[in-house]
DSSP file (Angstrom, degrees, kcal/mol; ACC not computed):
  #  RESIDUE AA STRUCTURE BP1 BP2  ACC     N-H-->O    O-->H-N    N-H-->O    O-->H-N    TCO  KAPPA ALPHA  PHI   PSI    X-CA   Y-CA   Z-CA
    1    1 A M              0   0    0      0, 0.0     5,-0.1     0, 0.0     0, 0.0   0.000 360.0 360.0 360.0 130.4    2.1    3.0  -19.6
    2    2 A R     >  -     0   0    0      1,-0.1     4,-1.6     3,-0.0     5,-0.1  -0.151 360.0-119.3 -54.8 155.0    5.1    4.9  -18.5
    3    3 A L  H  > S+     0   0    0      1,-0.2     4,-2.9     2,-0.2     5,-0.2   0.906 114.8  55.2 -64.0 -44.0    6.1    4.2  -14.8
    4    4 A S  H  > S+     0   0    0      1,-0.2     4,-1.4     2,-0.2    -1,-0.2   0.820 105.1  52.2 -63.0 -28.8    5.6    7.9  -14.1
    5    5 A E  H  > S+     0   0    0      2,-0.2     4,-2.0     1,-0.2    -1,-0.2   0.910 111.0  46.4 -62.9 -47.3    2.1    7.7  -15.3
    6    6 A K  H  X S+     0   0    0     -4,-1.6     4,-2.8     1,-0.2    -2,-0.2   0.887 107.2  56.3 -67.2 -39.5    1.3    4.9  -13.2
    7    7 A Q  H  X S+     0   0    0     -4,-2.9     4,-2.2     1,-0.2    -1,-0.2   0.871 108.8  49.7 -59.5 -38.7    2.9    6.4  -10.1
    8    8 A Q  H  X S+     0   0    0     -4,-1.4     4,-2.4     2,-0.2    -1,-0.2   0.904 110.1  48.1 -63.1 -45.2    0.5    9.4  -10.6
    9    9 A I  H  X S+     0   0    0     -4,-2.0     4,-2.0     1,-0.2    -2,-0.2   0.893 111.9  52.4 -70.8 -34.7   -2.6    7.3  -10.9
   10   10 A F  H  X S+     0   0    0     -4,-2.8     4,-2.2     2,-0.2    -2,-0.2   0.903 107.8  50.0 -60.2 -42.2   -1.4    5.4   -7.8
   11   11 A T  H  X S+     0   0    0     -4,-2.2     4,-2.4     2,-0.2     5,-0.2   0.935 110.4  49.6 -61.2 -49.2   -1.0    8.6   -5.8
   12   12 A A  H  X S+     0   0    0     -4,-2.4     4,-2.0     1,-0.2    -1,-0.2   0.906 111.9  49.5 -58.1 -39.6   -4.5    9.7   -6.8
   13   13 A C  H  X S+     0   0    0     -4,-2.0     4,-1.9     2,-0.2    -1,-0.2   0.883 105.5  56.9 -62.4 -42.1   -5.8    6.1   -5.7
   14   14 A I  H  X S+     0   0    0     -4,-2.2     4,-2.3     2,-0.2    -1,-0.2   0.917 107.0  49.3 -62.4 -44.4   -4.0    6.5   -2.4
   15   15 A G  H  X S+     0   0    0     -4,-2.4     4,-2.0     1,-0.2    -2,-0.2   0.885 109.9  51.1 -65.2 -31.4   -6.1    9.9   -1.8
   16   16 A K  H  X S+     0   0    0     -4,-2.0     4,-1.9     2,-0.2    -1,-0.2   0.845 108.6  51.7 -67.4 -34.1   -9.2    8.1   -2.7
   17   17 A L  H  X S+     0   0    0     -4,-1.9     4,-2.2     2,-0.2    -2,-0.2   0.888 111.2  48.2 -64.4 -44.5   -8.3    5.4   -0.1
   18   18 A I  H  X S+     0   0    0     -4,-2.3     4,-2.2     1,-0.2    -2,-0.2   0.877 110.4  48.9 -72.7 -33.2   -7.7    8.0    2.5
   19   19 A L  H  X S+     0   0    0     -4,-2.0     4,-2.1     2,-0.2    -1,-0.2   0.891 111.9  50.7 -67.6 -36.7  -10.9    9.8    1.9
   20   20 A F  H  X S+     0   0    0     -4,-1.9     4,-0.9     2,-0.2    -2,-0.2   0.919 110.9  48.3 -65.2 -44.4  -12.8    6.4    2.0
   21   21 A A  H ><>S+     0   0    0     -4,-2.2     5,-2.5     1,-0.2     3,-1.2   0.952 111.5  50.3 -59.2 -53.7  -11.2    5.5    5.3
   22   22 A S  H ><5S+     0   0    0     -4,-2.2     3,-1.4     1,-0.3    -1,-0.2   0.876 104.7  56.7 -59.1 -37.4  -12.1    8.8    6.6
   23   23 A S  H 3<5S+     0   0    0     -4,-2.1    -1,-0.3     1,-0.3    -2,-0.2   0.774 108.8  49.7 -65.7 -22.0  -15.8    8.5    5.5
   24   24 A K  T <<5S-     0   0    0     -3,-1.2    -1,-0.3    -4,-0.9    -2,-0.2   0.431 120.2-114.9 -95.1   1.6  -15.9    5.4    7.6
   25   25 A E  T < 5 +     0   0    0     -3,-1.4    44,-0.7    -4,-0.5     2,-0.4   0.796  67.1 145.2  72.6  26.5  -14.4    7.2   10.5
   26   26 A Y  E   < -A   68   0A   0     -5,-2.5     2,-0.4    -6,-0.1    -1,-0.3  -0.783  45.1-132.9 -94.0 147.7  -11.3    5.2   10.4
   27   27 A G  E     -A   67   0A   0     40,-3.5    40,-2.2    -2,-0.4     2,-0.4  -0.860  20.8-172.4 -99.9 130.9   -7.9    6.8   11.3
   28   28 A L  E     -A   66   0A   0     -2,-0.4     2,-0.3    38,-0.2    38,-0.2  -0.943   1.9-174.7-118.1 140.7   -4.9    6.2    9.0
   29   29 A T  E     -A   65   0A   0     36,-2.0    36,-2.0    -2,-0.4     2,-0.1  -0.912  37.4 -86.0-126.5 165.4   -1.4    7.2    9.9
   30   30 A Q  E     +A   64   0A   0     -2,-0.3    34,-0.2    34,-0.2     2,-0.2  -0.402  46.4 167.2 -74.0 137.7    1.7    7.0    7.5
   31   31 A G        -     0   0    0     32,-2.1     2,-0.2     1,-0.2    33,-0.1  -0.284  57.7 -25.3-114.6-153.0    3.7    3.8    7.4
   32   32 A D        +     0   0    0     -2,-0.2    31,-3.7     1,-0.1    -1,-0.2  -0.428  65.5 155.8 -59.3 128.9    6.4    2.9    4.8
   33   33 A G        +     0   0    0      1,-0.5     2,-0.1    29,-0.3    -1,-0.1   0.310  59.6  19.0-112.9-107.2    6.0    4.7    1.5
   34   34 A Y        -     0   0    0     25,-0.1     2,-0.6    24,-0.1    -1,-0.5  -0.415  65.1-154.5 -71.5 136.2    9.0    5.2   -0.8
   35   35 A R        -     0   0    0     21,-1.7    24,-0.1    -2,-0.1    -1,-0.0  -0.918  19.8-131.8-117.0 102.3   12.0    2.9    0.0
   36   36 A D    >>  -     0   0    0     -2,-0.6     4,-3.0     1,-0.2     3,-2.5  -0.341   4.1-140.0 -65.8 118.9   15.1    4.6   -1.2
   37   37 A P  H 3> S+     0   0    0      0, 0.0     4,-2.6     0, 0.0    -1,-0.2   0.800 101.0  65.7 -40.1 -37.6   17.3    2.3   -3.3
   38   38 A R  H 34 S+     0   0    0      1,-0.2     4,-0.1     2,-0.2    -2,-0.1   0.713 117.1  27.3 -71.5 -15.0   20.4    3.8   -1.6
   39   39 A V  H <4 S+     0   0    0     -3,-2.5    -1,-0.2     2,-0.1     3,-0.1   0.749 135.4  28.3 -94.6 -52.5   19.1    2.2    1.6
   40   40 A F  H  < S-     0   0    0     -4,-3.0     7,-1.0     1,-0.2    -2,-0.2   0.513 110.9-111.9-101.8  -5.5   17.0   -0.7    0.5
   41   41 A G     <  -     0   0    0     -4,-2.6    -1,-0.2    -5,-0.4    -2,-0.1   0.052  40.1 -64.6  91.4 162.2   18.9   -1.6   -2.8
   42   42 A E  S >  S-     0   0    0      1,-0.2     3,-2.7    -5,-0.1     2,-0.1  -0.131  76.9 -66.6 -68.2 169.1   17.7   -1.2   -6.6
   43   43 A M  T 3  S+     0   0    0      1,-0.3    10,-0.2    10,-0.1    -1,-0.2  -0.468 130.5  26.4 -63.6 134.4   14.8   -3.4   -7.8
   44   44 A G  T 3  S+     0   0    0      8,-3.8     2,-0.4     1,-0.2    -1,-0.3   0.261 102.5 101.3  94.9  -8.2   16.1   -7.0   -7.7
   45   45 A E    <   -     0   0    0     -3,-2.7     2,-0.6     7,-0.6    -1,-0.2  -0.913  64.3-141.2-116.7 138.4   18.6   -6.3   -5.0
   46   46 A K        +     0   0    0     -2,-0.4     2,-0.3    -3,-0.1    -5,-0.2  -0.848  34.0 150.4-101.0 118.3   18.0   -7.3   -1.2
   47   47 A R    >   -     0   0    0     -7,-1.0     3,-0.7    -2,-0.6     2,-0.1  -0.962  57.3 -14.5-145.6 136.4   19.1   -4.9    1.4
   48   48 A S  T 3  S-     0   0    0     -2,-0.3    -8,-0.1     1,-0.2    -9,-0.0  -0.509 115.8 -41.3  75.1-149.6   17.8   -4.2    4.8
   49   49 A Y  T 3  S+     0   0    0     -2,-0.1    -1,-0.2    -3,-0.1     3,-0.1   0.634 106.0 107.1 -90.9  -7.4   14.3   -5.7    5.5
   50   50 A A  S <  S-     0   0    0     -3,-0.7    -3,-0.3     1,-0.1   -15,-0.0  -0.320  77.6-105.7 -72.4 148.5   12.6   -4.8    2.1
   51   51 A S    >   -     0   0    0      1,-0.1     3,-1.1    -5,-0.1    -4,-0.2  -0.242  28.9-118.6 -60.7 156.4   11.9   -7.4   -0.5
   52   52 A K  T 3  S+     0   0    0      1,-0.3    -8,-3.8    -8,-0.1    -7,-0.6   0.789 116.1  38.8 -74.3 -20.3   14.3   -7.3   -3.3
   53   53 A N  T 3  S+     0   0    0    -10,-0.2     2,-0.3    -9,-0.2    -1,-0.3  -0.068  82.4 153.3-116.9  38.0   11.5   -6.6   -5.7
   54   54 A S    X   -     0   0    0     -3,-1.1     3,-1.5     1,-0.2     4,-0.3  -0.440  40.2-148.9 -66.2 121.7    9.4   -4.2   -3.4
   55   55 A V  T 3 >S+     0   0    0     -2,-0.3     5,-2.8     1,-0.3     3,-0.4   0.494  93.9  80.0 -70.1  -2.1    7.3   -1.8   -5.5
   56   56 A H  T > 5S+     0   0    0      4,-0.2   -21,-1.7     3,-0.2     3,-1.1   0.785  83.5  62.2 -67.3 -27.2    7.9    0.6   -2.6
   57   57 A K  T < 5S+     0   0    0     -3,-1.5    -1,-0.2     1,-0.3    -2,-0.2   0.715 108.5  43.2 -71.3 -23.4   11.3    1.2   -4.3
   58   58 A I  T 3 5S-     0   0    0     -3,-0.4    -1,-0.3    -4,-0.3    -2,-0.2   0.074 119.8-103.9-113.2  27.3    9.4    2.5   -7.4
   59   59 A R  T < 5S+     0   0    0     -3,-1.1    -3,-0.2   -26,-0.1    -2,-0.1   0.792  91.5 111.0  64.7  29.6    6.9    4.6   -5.7
   60   60 A L      < +     0   0    0     -5,-2.8    49,-2.5   -27,-0.1     2,-0.3   0.073  64.0  61.9-123.5  28.1    4.0    2.1   -6.2
   61   61 A A  E     -C  108   0B   0     -6,-0.3     2,-0.3    47,-0.2    47,-0.2  -0.997  51.1-179.1-148.7 152.2    3.3    1.0   -2.7
   62   62 A H  E     -C  107   0B   0     45,-2.0    45,-2.3    -2,-0.3     2,-0.3  -0.946  13.3-151.3-154.9 139.2    2.3    2.5    0.8
   63   63 A D  E     -C  106   0B   0    -31,-3.7   -32,-2.1    -2,-0.3     2,-0.3  -0.825  17.0-169.1-104.2 141.2    1.8    1.0    4.2
   64   64 A F  E     -A   30   0A   0     41,-1.8     2,-0.4    -2,-0.3   -34,-0.2  -0.916  19.5-133.7-126.7 160.4   -0.6    2.5    6.6
   65   65 A N  E     -A   29   0A   0    -36,-2.0   -36,-2.0    -2,-0.3     2,-0.4  -0.896  29.2-143.4-105.0 143.1   -1.4    2.1   10.3
   66   66 A L  E     -A   28   0A   0      7,-0.5     7,-2.9    -2,-0.4     2,-0.4  -0.865  16.9-173.5-117.2 140.7   -5.1    1.8   11.1
   67   67 A F  E     -AB  27  72A   0    -40,-2.2   -40,-3.5    -2,-0.4     2,-0.5  -0.996   3.5-170.0-136.1 128.9   -7.1    3.1   14.0
   68   68 A V  E >  S-AB  26  71A   0      3,-2.8     3,-1.5    -2,-0.4   -42,-0.1  -0.974  82.3 -14.2-123.5 117.9  -10.8    2.3   14.7
   69   69 A K  T 3  S-     0   0    0    -44,-0.7    -1,-0.2    -2,-0.5     3,-0.1   0.825 130.3 -55.6  55.3  34.3  -12.4    4.4   17.4
   70   70 A G  T 3  S+     0   0    0      1,-0.3     2,-0.5    -3,-0.0    -1,-0.3   0.423 111.7 123.3  79.5  -1.5   -8.9    5.4   18.4
   71   71 A E  E <   -B   68   0A   0     -3,-1.5    -3,-2.8     1,-0.0     2,-0.3  -0.801  65.0-123.4 -92.4 126.0   -7.7    1.9   18.8
   72   72 A F  E     -B   67   0A   0     -2,-0.5     2,-0.8    -5,-0.2    -5,-0.2  -0.520  22.7-147.2 -66.4 126.1   -4.7    0.7   16.8
   73   73 A I        +     0   0    0     -7,-2.9    -7,-0.5    -2,-0.3    -1,-0.1  -0.846  31.8 159.9-103.2 109.5   -5.7   -2.3   14.8
   74   74 A S        +     0   0    0     -2,-0.8     2,-0.8    -9,-0.1    -1,-0.2   0.560  48.0  98.9-102.9  -8.9   -2.7   -4.7   14.4
   75   75 A D    >   -     0   0    0      1,-0.2     3,-2.2     2,-0.0     6,-0.2  -0.709  61.7-157.1 -84.4 108.1   -4.8   -7.7   13.5
   76   76 A G  T 3  S+     0   0    0     -2,-0.8    -1,-0.2     1,-0.3    27,-0.1   0.638  90.6  63.4 -56.1 -16.2   -4.7   -8.1    9.7
   77   77 A G  T 3  S+     0   0    0      4,-0.1    -1,-0.3     5,-0.0    -2,-0.0   0.344  73.4 124.6 -96.0  13.0   -8.0  -10.0    9.9
   78   78 A H    <>  -     0   0    0     -3,-2.2     4,-1.7     1,-0.1     3,-0.5  -0.393  69.5-124.7 -67.1 142.9  -10.0   -7.1   11.3
   79   79 A P  H  > S+     0   0    0      0, 0.0     4,-2.1     0, 0.0    -1,-0.1   0.811 109.0  63.6 -59.9 -27.1  -13.0   -6.2    9.2
   80   80 A A  H  > S+     0   0    0      2,-0.2     4,-2.2     1,-0.2     5,-0.2   0.932 104.0  49.0 -63.7 -48.6  -11.9   -2.6    8.8
   81   81 A W  H  > S+     0   0    0     -3,-0.5     4,-3.0    -6,-0.2    -1,-0.2   0.903 109.9  51.1 -58.1 -43.5   -8.8   -3.9    6.9
   82   82 A L  H  X S+     0   0    0     -4,-1.7     4,-2.6     1,-0.2     5,-0.3   0.909 110.2  48.0 -56.5 -45.2  -11.0   -6.1    4.7
   83   83 A E  H  X S+     0   0    0     -4,-2.1     4,-1.3     2,-0.2    -1,-0.2   0.885 115.0  44.9 -69.7 -33.6  -13.2   -3.3    3.8
   84   84 A L  H  X S+     0   0    0     -4,-2.2     4,-2.7     2,-0.2    -2,-0.2   0.914 113.7  51.8 -73.2 -43.9  -10.3   -0.9    3.0
   85   85 A G  H  X S+     0   0    0     -4,-3.0     4,-2.1     2,-0.2    -2,-0.2   0.887 110.8  46.1 -55.3 -46.8   -8.6   -3.7    1.1
   86   86 A E  H  X S+     0   0    0     -4,-2.6     4,-0.8     1,-0.2    -1,-0.2   0.847 111.5  51.5 -65.6 -35.4  -11.6   -4.4   -1.0
   87   87 A H  H >< S+     0   0    0     -4,-1.3     3,-0.9    -5,-0.3     4,-0.4   0.936 108.5  52.4 -63.4 -51.7  -12.2   -0.9   -1.7
   88   88 A W  H >X S+     0   0    0     -4,-2.7     3,-1.0     1,-0.3     4,-0.5   0.863 106.0  54.1 -51.0 -44.2   -8.5   -0.5   -2.8
   89   89 A E  H 3< S+     0   0    0     -4,-2.1    -1,-0.3     1,-0.2    -2,-0.2   0.683 104.7  55.2 -67.7 -19.5   -8.9   -3.4   -5.2
   90   90 A C  T << S+     0   0    0     -3,-0.9    -1,-0.2    -4,-0.8    -2,-0.2   0.558  94.0  70.7 -91.8  -7.2  -11.9   -1.8   -6.9
   91   91 A L  T <4 S+     0   0    0     -3,-1.0     2,-0.3    -4,-0.4    -2,-0.2   0.848 110.4   2.7 -78.8 -31.3   -9.9    1.6   -7.6
   92   92 A H    ><  -     0   0    0     -4,-0.5     3,-1.5    -3,-0.2    -1,-0.2  -0.993  65.1-117.0-158.9 148.2   -7.6    0.3  -10.4
   93   93 A K  T 3  S+     0   0    0     -2,-0.3    -1,-0.1     1,-0.3    -2,-0.0   0.761 117.6  43.1 -60.5 -26.3   -6.9   -2.9  -12.4
   94   94 A D  T 3  S+     0   0    0      2,-0.1    16,-2.7    15,-0.0    -1,-0.3   0.400  83.9 125.9-102.1   2.7   -3.3   -3.1  -11.0
   95   95 A A  E <   -D  109   0B   0     -3,-1.5     2,-0.4    14,-0.2    14,-0.2  -0.379  38.5-174.3 -60.9 130.2   -4.4   -2.3   -7.4
   96   96 A R  E     -D  108   0B   0     12,-3.7    12,-2.6    -2,-0.1     2,-0.5  -0.995  14.4-151.6-128.4 136.1   -3.1   -5.0   -5.0
   97   97 A W  E >   -D  107   0B   0     -2,-0.4     3,-1.6    10,-0.2    10,-0.2  -0.921  14.0-140.6-112.3 132.7   -4.0   -5.3   -1.3
   98   98 A G  G > >S+     0   0    0      8,-3.7     5,-3.5    -2,-0.5     3,-1.4   0.597  91.8  81.4 -78.7  -7.7   -1.4   -7.0    0.9
   99   99 A G  G > 5S+     0   0    0      7,-0.4     3,-0.6     5,-0.4    -1,-0.3   0.748  84.3  64.4 -58.9 -21.4   -4.2   -8.7    3.0
  100  100 A R  G < 5S+     0   0    0     -3,-1.6    -1,-0.2     1,-0.2    -2,-0.2   0.629 112.4  30.0 -82.4 -13.8   -4.2  -11.1    0.2
  101  101 A F  G < 5S-     0   0    0     -3,-1.4    -1,-0.2    -4,-0.2    -2,-0.2  -0.093 126.2 -84.2-140.8  43.3   -0.7  -12.2    1.1
  102  102 A D  T < 5S+     0   0    0     -3,-0.6    -3,-0.2     1,-0.1    -4,-0.1   0.844 103.6 100.2  73.0  42.2   -0.5  -11.7    4.8
  103  103 A D    > < +     0   0    0     -5,-3.5     3,-2.0     3,-0.1    -5,-0.3  -0.445  40.5 171.8-149.9  71.0    0.4   -7.9    4.8
  104  104 A A  T 3  S+     0   0    0     -6,-0.3    -5,-0.4     1,-0.3    -6,-0.2   0.694  74.1  57.4 -63.0 -25.2   -2.8   -6.1    5.5
  105  105 A N  T 3  S+     0   0    0     -7,-0.2   -41,-1.8   -31,-0.1     2,-0.5   0.426  88.9  96.8 -81.9  -1.9   -1.3   -2.7    5.9
  106  106 A H  E <   +C   63   0B   0     -3,-2.0    -8,-3.7   -43,-0.2     2,-0.4  -0.768  45.9 176.1-105.0 124.7    0.2   -2.8    2.5
  107  107 A F  E     +CD  62  97B   0    -45,-2.3   -45,-2.0    -2,-0.5     2,-0.2  -0.980  20.6 152.2-135.1 125.7   -1.6   -1.2   -0.7
  108  108 A S  E     -CD  61  96B   0    -12,-2.6   -12,-3.7    -2,-0.4     2,-0.5  -0.845  42.4-120.3-142.5 164.1    0.3   -1.3   -3.9
  109  109 A F  E     - D   0  95B   0    -49,-2.5   -14,-0.2    -2,-0.2     2,-0.1  -0.971  36.4-116.1-112.6 140.4    0.0   -1.4   -7.7
  110  110 A E        +     0   0    0    -16,-2.7     2,-0.3    -2,-0.5     5,-0.2  -0.419  41.5 167.5 -61.3 137.1    1.5   -4.4   -9.7
  111  111 A H  B >   +E  114   0C   0      3,-2.3     3,-1.7    -2,-0.1   -51,-0.0  -0.890  62.7   0.3-157.9 132.5    4.3   -3.5  -11.9
  112  112 A W  T 3  S-     0   0    0     -2,-0.3     3,-0.1     1,-0.3    -2,-0.0   0.725 129.5 -60.5  59.5  22.0    6.7   -5.7  -13.7
  113  113 A G  T 3  S+     0   0    0      1,-0.3     2,-0.3     2,-0.0    -1,-0.3   0.406 115.4 118.1  85.7   0.8    5.0   -8.7  -12.2
  114  114 A C  B <    E  111   0C   0     -3,-1.7    -3,-2.3     1,-0.1    -1,-0.3  -0.750 360.0 360.0-100.8 149.4    5.8   -7.4   -8.6
  115  115 A K              0   0    0     -2,-0.3    -1,-0.1    -5,-0.2   -61,-0.1   0.328 360.0 360.0-129.7 360.0    3.2   -6.3   -6.0
């Protein structure tokens, strides 16, 4: 599958995640999405705080801020994060939830072995 095709599927799945969160009356706000290689380095290059192989750099990851009943949820172990993460993982075979590697607000697609 071409990267552009995967990016389009990823974007559609992000939409589904947002709708699911809304149906649960969870609030989401934007966190990091695309990480421009001019600032963060090309894939395989470490610049700034981004991982050298961050799929944010290839438009296959997005971070969100979560609110439950108006309260910002910073605890990655909160049940709402788990619910969102498990839903995300069911949307596509390449979907990876950061809660499995201590980054609960991270939703991505694995590509080139990176998540």
